N, C-alpha and C positions, 0 to 999 in steps of 0.2 A: 779756279778755271776748270772748264769741262774737259774730260778725258779725250773726247772725240776731237776737240779743237787742238789740243796739244799734239795728238797723233797726226792730224792733217798738216800742221805747221812743220812737224818733223819730217814728214814725207816730202813736202815741197823743198825743204832745205837739202835733203839728200839728193833729190833729182837735180837741182841746180849744181850741186857739187859734182855729180856724175857728168853733166854736160861740160863743166869747166875742165875736168880731168881729161875728157875725150878730146877736147880742142887742143889741150896742151900736148897730148900724145900723137896728134895727127902728123904724119911724116911730111917733110918739106920736099917739093918737087925740084930736082936739080936744074940749074940753068941750062945744062946741055940738052935737056929734054925739050926745051922750047923750040929748038930748031929741028928736032927729030920729026919723024913722021907721026901721023895721028894714031896709028896702031900701037906703036910703042908707048905713046902717052896714055892710051886707053888701058893698056896692060898694067902700066904703073898705077893708074888710078884704081883699077880693080883690086890690085894687091893692097893698095892703101885702104880701100873700103873694107876688105876682108880683115886686114890687121885691126882696123878700128872696131869692127863687129866683135872680133875675138876679145879685144881689150875691154869693150863695153860689157860683154857677157861675164868676164872675170870680175869686173868692177861691180856689176849688178849682184853677183853672188856674194861678194864681200859686203856690199851694202845691205843685202838681205839678211846676212848673219848679224851685222851690226844692229839692224832694225829689230830683229828678233830678240837680241840680247837687251836692247833698250826697252822693248815692250815688256820683256820678262822682269827687268829691274823695276819698271814703272808699276807693273801689276803687283810685284812683291811689296813695293812701297805703299801702294793703295791698300793691299791686304793688311800690311802692318799698321797703317793708319786706322783702318776699320777696326782692327783688333784692339788697338789702343783706345779707340773711342768706346767700344763695347766694355773694355776693362774699366775705363773711367766711369761709365754708367753703372756697372756692377759694384764698383767701389762706393759710389754714391748711395746705391740701394743698401749695401751692407752697412754703411754708416747710419742710415735711417733706421735699419733693423736693430743695430746695436743700441741706438737711443731708445727704441721701443723696448728692447730687452732690459735696459737699465730701468725704465719706468715700470716694467712688469715686475722686476726684482723688488722695487720699492713697494709696489702693491702687494706682492707676496709677503714681504716683511710686515706690512701693515695688517695683512690678513692673519699672519701668525700671531701678532700681538693681540688681535681681536679674539682669536680662538683660544687664547690662554685661559680665559675665564670659562668656568664650566657651563654657565647658562647659554652664552652665545654659541659655544661649541655644540651643545646639545641641540639648539635650534638649527644650526647648520646641518647637522646629521639628519634631523627630521625633514628639513627642506630637500635634501638630496634624496631621501627615501620617497618623499611625495613625488618628486620629479621623475624618479625611476618608474614608479607605479603608473604615473600619468602617461609616460611615454610608451609603456608596454602593455597596459591593460585598459579595457573600457571602464568608463566611470561607474558603471553598475557593479563591477567586479571587486571593488575595494572601497574602503572608507577610512578617512583620516581622523585621528583622535576619537577612537571608539570607546564608549563608556560602558562598563560592566554594571551588573545589578547592584553591586556593593559600592558603586561610586568611583572605583578605580578606573584609570584611563590609560589605554595603550596607544602607541603612536599611530599604528595602522593595522587594519585587518584585511584579509583577502577572503572573499566569499566563494564557497564551493557548494552550491545547492543550499541545504539547511545548515551546513557547518561553516565555521570561520577559522581562519589561520591567523593567530596573533603575531605581529612583527613589531619589535621595539628597537629603536636606534640607540646605539651606545658608541661613544667616540672617546676612548681613553688615550688621546694623543699626548697628554702631558707626561704620563708615566712612560709612554713609548719613546718620546724624544729624550728622556733621561738615559735610555740605553745607549744612544749614539754618543753621549757625553762621557762614557766610561773611560777611565784612564788605562785599565788593563783588563785581562780576562776575568780575574777575580771580581773586580768592580762591576764588570758587565754581567756576570752571573748573579750578583747581588741585586743589581738594578732590574734584571729580567725577572727574578723571583718577585720583586715588588710589583712589577707590571702584571704578572700572572695573578697575584693576590688581588690586584685592582680589578682584573677581568673576572675573577671568581665572584666578587660582589655584584658585578653586572649580571652574571649568569643567574645568581640567586634572585635578582630583581626581575629578570625576564621570566623565570620559572613561575612566579606568582600570577602571571597572566594566563597560564594554562588552566582553564576552568571548564570542564565538561558540562557543568551546570549552566554555563552560558553558551553552550553549543560549540565550544572550541574543540579542535582535534587534540590528540594526546601530545602534541609537540608545539613548541614556540620557536620563533626565529629571532636571533640577536643580530641585527644588521650593523655591520662595521663599514662606514663609508670610506674606508681607506684600504687599498689593496696591500700596502706595506704593513699596516697594523694586522690585517688578516693573515698575511704570510708569517709575521712574527708570532702570532698566536698559534698557528698550526704547525710551526717549526718546533717539534719536540726533540729533546736530547736526553736520552736515558742516562748517559754517562755523567751528567751534571747533577744528578739526584734532585731534579726539580719536579714539582707537582705536574701530573698528567692532566692538562687542562681539557683536552678532548674527552678523556674518560669522565671528568667532572661534568662536562656538558651533557654527555650521554646519560649519566646517572640521573640528571635532572630534566631530561627530555628537551634540552635546548640545543638548537642547531645554529652555530655561528655561520654567517653568510656575508660575502663581500658584494660589491656592485656587479661583478662578473658571475657570481655563483648564485645570487638570490633567485633570479628568474629560472635557472636550472633546477634549483631545489623546489620552487613552486610548481614547475612542470612535473617533477617527480611526485609531489603531493597530489597534483591533479590526477595523475595516473593511478596512484594508490586509492584515492577517493572514488575514481571511476570503477576500479576493481571492487571496492566495497559496495558501490551502488549496483554493480552487476551481480554481486553476491546477494544483495537484498532482493533484487528483481528475480534472481534464481530461486530464492526462498519463497517469494510470493508466487512464482510460477509453480513450484512444487506444491504449495498449499492449494493453489487453484486446481492442479491436476488431481490432488487427493480428493478435493471436493467433487470434481467431475466424476472421479472413479466411484465415490459413494453414491452419487446420483445415478450413475450408470448401473451400479449393482441394485439400487432400488428399482430402477426401470426394469431390469431383468427379472427381479422378483415379482413386480406387478405384471410383467408379461407372462411369466409362468402361471401366476394366479388367473390371469385372463384366459390362458390356454386351458387351464383346468376348468374354469367356468364355462368356456366354450364346449369342452368335452362333456361336462355335465348337462349343459343346455342341449347339446346334440343328442345325448342319451335320453334326456327328458322329452326332447322333440320326437325321437323315435318311439318312446313309450306312449306319448300322447297320440302319435299318429296310429300306432297299433290299437290303442283304446278307441280312438275315433273310428277306425275301420270296424272294430267289433260292434261299437254302438250303431254304426251305420248299417251293418249287417242285421243287427237285431231289429232295427226300425224297419228295414225292408221285409224282414220275416213277419213282423206284426202286420205290415200293410197287406200282405198276401193271405192272411187268415180270413175265411168266409164268415159272414154273420149268421147266427142261428135263426131258424124260422120263427117268426113272431118276435123276433128279438129286436124289432125296431123300437126304439124308445119313443114313448108317448110324450106328447107335449105336456109340460107341467102347467097347471093353472097358476099363473102368476098374478098377484094382486098389485094393482097400481095404486099406490097411496094417493088418497084424495087430497086435494089442496085444502089447506086450512081455511075455515070460514072466516 
């Protein structure tokens, strides 16, 4: 039933009860008043009406309190019912989630059984590496199953210009799970040493992919697709007299990386290669500056030679100008010399050769 209908019915019942109580409490007019005068009757009626009004006001106050308490109880009941309904719905959702969790646990158990074999475990690690590179790098920046000149193949490479960064996936989960099955501390230390020995063989395998002849950088990455395994690998304890696996990796230029650290390491490599590229550009710039300097020195030398030639030409020009002035003066002097009397030159009898017959 709707809440508004319930409240309306309750209000009508309360009003009827109030009218009934008022009629019961109305004072009776005595018989002696019937023969009295009208004024006394009106006075008695006025007092009766006033008493009735006061009684009704008190009753309405009581009824108002009862209605408020009833409404509060009804509201509390509705809130409780709504809470129970929500709780029932949440319990149903939790039941469904528990069923899903049970199915997921079965799937995880099946996955663990599947990853016990080395080949499926290796394929799973390669798939996770490929998915990580695919999500974070453009397709032109990496290559899966890169083949070297000698025919060996690495799981993935990342390209930085003309250089490549080799990345090989290793997933030593079997030896890692044996650590959790240790019975005591001594057994755990023994199992951890076996785990580290297994990892050392993986490090040696990754170190073979560092080949400068194939344009690789001087380091290679060993990708561990499990954060737990990576943590166990980097968790060193000098008190247990165990081999320092991180030192072993550094000696062979192998960097272990997890899904959370691989991209950070690649960014560091990118910055380092960018610095090397800047160094190469700086060297090329220095060579260019040296060449420009030599060309400038040659230009200065040619300029000095040209200046000397210009000085010599100026001097020769001045000398020729003076010689020309002297020759001009001599010619003018010869032009002003008078001819001697009878010094006119006679015409020479020239023979004109006759034409051949």
